[in-house]
C-alpha positions in Angstrom: 6.6 -15.4 14.2 2.9 -16.0 12.8 3.4 -17.6 8.9 0.4 -18.0 6.7 1.1 -20.6 3.6 -0.9 -20.2 0.3 -0.3 -22.1 -2.7 -2.1 -22.2 -6.1 -1.2 -25.3 -7.8 -3.0 -27.2 -11.0 -0.7 -30.0 -12.0 1.5 -29.9 -8.3 4.5 -28.9 -8.5 3.4 -25.8 -6.5 2.0 -27.5 -3.9 4.9 -30.2 -4.0 6.7 -26.9 -2.9 4.2 -25.9 -0.4 3.9 -29.1 1.4 7.8 -29.0 1.8 8.0 -25.6 2.9 4.8 -26.2 5.4 6.9 -29.3 6.9 10.0 -27.2 7.5 7.7 -24.5 9.0 5.5 -26.9 11.0 2.8 -24.7 8.9 0.0 -26.1 6.9 0.0 -24.9 3.6 -4.0 -24.3 2.1 -5.2 -23.7 -1.5 -5.6 -20.3 -2.4 -9.1 -20.9 -2.5 -9.3 -21.8 1.4 -7.4 -18.2 2.3 -8.3 -16.5 5.4 -8.6 -12.9 6.2 -4.8 -11.8 6.0 -4.2 -9.2 8.0 -3.8 -11.3 11.2 -0.4 -12.9 9.7 3.3 -11.5 9.8 4.7 -13.5 7.0 2.5 -13.9 4.0 4.3 -16.8 1.5 2.2 -17.2 -1.5 3.5 -20.2 -3.7 2.0 -20.4 -7.6 2.4 -21.8 -10.3 3.0 -20.0 -14.1 0.2 -20.3 -16.7 0.4 -18.4 -19.7 2.2 -15.7 -17.9 0.4 -15.1 -14.7 0.4 -17.0 -11.5 -2.3 -18.9 -10.3 -4.9 -17.3 -7.9 -2.1 -14.4 -7.4 -4.5 -11.9 -8.4 -7.6 -13.3 -6.1 -5.9 -14.0 -3.3 -4.4 -10.4 -3.0 -7.1 -8.4 -4.9 -7.7 -6.3 -1.8 -4.7 -6.7 0.3 -2.7 -4.0 1.6 0.7 -5.0 4.1 0.4 -3.2 7.7 3.6 -2.2 9.0 5.7 -5.1 9.7 3.8 -7.3 7.5 6.0 -9.5 4.6 5.2 -10.8 1.6 6.9 -13.5 -0.1 6.3 -14.4 -3.6 7.5 -18.0 -5.1 6.5 -18.3 -8.8 7.3 -22.2 -10.0 7.7 -23.0 -13.8 8.5 -25.2 -16.3 11.0 -22.4 -17.9 14.4 -21.9 -16.3 14.3 -19.2 -13.9 18.2 -18.9 -14.2 17.9 -17.0 -17.3 17.2 -13.3 -17.3 14.4 -13.1 -20.1 12.8 -16.2 -18.3 12.9 -13.5 -14.8 11.6 -10.7 -16.9 8.2 -12.3 -18.6 7.9 -13.6 -14.9 8.1 -10.0 -13.4 6.3 -8.5 -16.3 3.4 -10.7 -15.3 3.6 -10.0 -11.9 2.9 -6.5 -12.9 -0.3 -7.5 -14.1 -1.6 -8.9 -11.3 -0.6 -7.5 -8.2 -0.4 -3.2 -7.2 2.6 -1.7 -7.3 2.8 -1.4 -3.7 3.0 -5.1 -3.4 5.2 -5.7 -5.7 8.0 -3.1 -4.4 7.3 -4.7 -0.5 7.1 -8.4 -2.1 10.5 -10.7 -1.5 10.3 -12.8 -4.7 11.7 -16.2 -5.5 11.3 -18.3 -8.6 11.6 -22.2 -8.9 11.2 -24.9 -11.4 8.7 -26.8 -11.5 7.3 -29.3 -14.4 5.1 -31.2 -17.0 3.2 -33.8 -17.6 1.5 -33.6 -20.8 -0.8 -37.2 -20.5 -1.8 -34.7 -17.4 -3.0 -31.9 -18.9 -6.6 -29.9 -19.4 -7.7 -29.9 -23.1 -6.9 -26.2 -23.0 -3.6 -26.5 -21.9 -2.5 -29.5 -24.2 -3.8 -27.1 -26.7 -2.1 -24.1 -25.6 1.2 -26.1 -25.5 0.3 -27.6 -28.9 0.1 -24.2 -30.9 3.1 -22.8 -28.7 5.2 -26.1 -30.3 3.7 -25.5 -33.7 5.3 -21.5 -33.6 8.0 -22.9 -32.0 9.0 -25.7 -34.7 8.6 -23.0 -37.3 10.7 -20.5 -35.7 14.4 -20.3 -37.2 17.1 -22.2 -34.7 19.3 -18.9 -34.3 15.9 -16.9 -33.0 15.0 -19.7 -30.1 16.0 -19.6 -26.7 17.4 -22.0 -24.7 13.6 -22.4 -22.8 12.7 -22.9 -26.3 14.9 -25.0 -27.6 14.2 -27.1 -24.2 10.5 -27.3 -24.8 11.0 -28.5 -28.6 13.0 -31.5 -26.9 10.5 -32.2 -24.3 7.2 -31.6 -25.8 4.7 -34.2 -25.2 7.1 -35.9 -22.3 6.9 -35.9 -18.5 9.2 -33.6 -17.0 9.9 -33.0 -13.5 12.8 -30.1 -12.6 11.3 -29.6 -9.1 14.1 -29.2 -6.5 12.9 -29.5 -2.9 16.5 -28.2 -1.8 15.9 -24.8 -3.4 13.4 -23.9 -1.1 16.6 -23.1 1.3 16.6 -19.2 0.3 12.9 -18.8 0.9 13.3 -20.7 4.4 15.8 -18.7 5.1 13.7 -15.3 4.4 10.7 -16.7 6.3 12.4 -17.5 9.4 14.4 -14.2 8.9 11.4 -12.8 9.8 11.3 -13.7 13.2 8.5 -12.4 15.7 6.0 -9.7 15.0 6.3 -6.4 14.5 2.6 -5.2 15.7 
């Protein structure tokens, strides 16, 4: 098995997952900006934080990548919204379609994990975006709010952390399932 572990993280949740998965696999995780050529790896694992419907660094990392026979792609999204909700997963999948070729999407094994947010650490742009979303949700009829909308309203301006490193178990199992190279 010859995996590479890449991540895209601005505030730390995806990096925390990547570091833990790296520890379990004895592989050093790399930020996507340091990604080497991916063709020599049997398994490519990418953990990326969700921002405005997209996964940080995903499109840039896989712009010119096509998987060779036997090579595997495992994508792990990390976001604030609860991926147990079907609407959340559908929204994430729609965002992935705008960042990856259909061929890569069809071949990828995709997992979704929860992250966190600390409003005091947000960039000015992200703070403004969250503020606009908060104002929009406050004006929405209560019966039209999703569970995630209500959670955002309840936690706005606070620090919340939904990172659960135990949730990596299925990702780890999928990586280990790859076994040895099929070159």
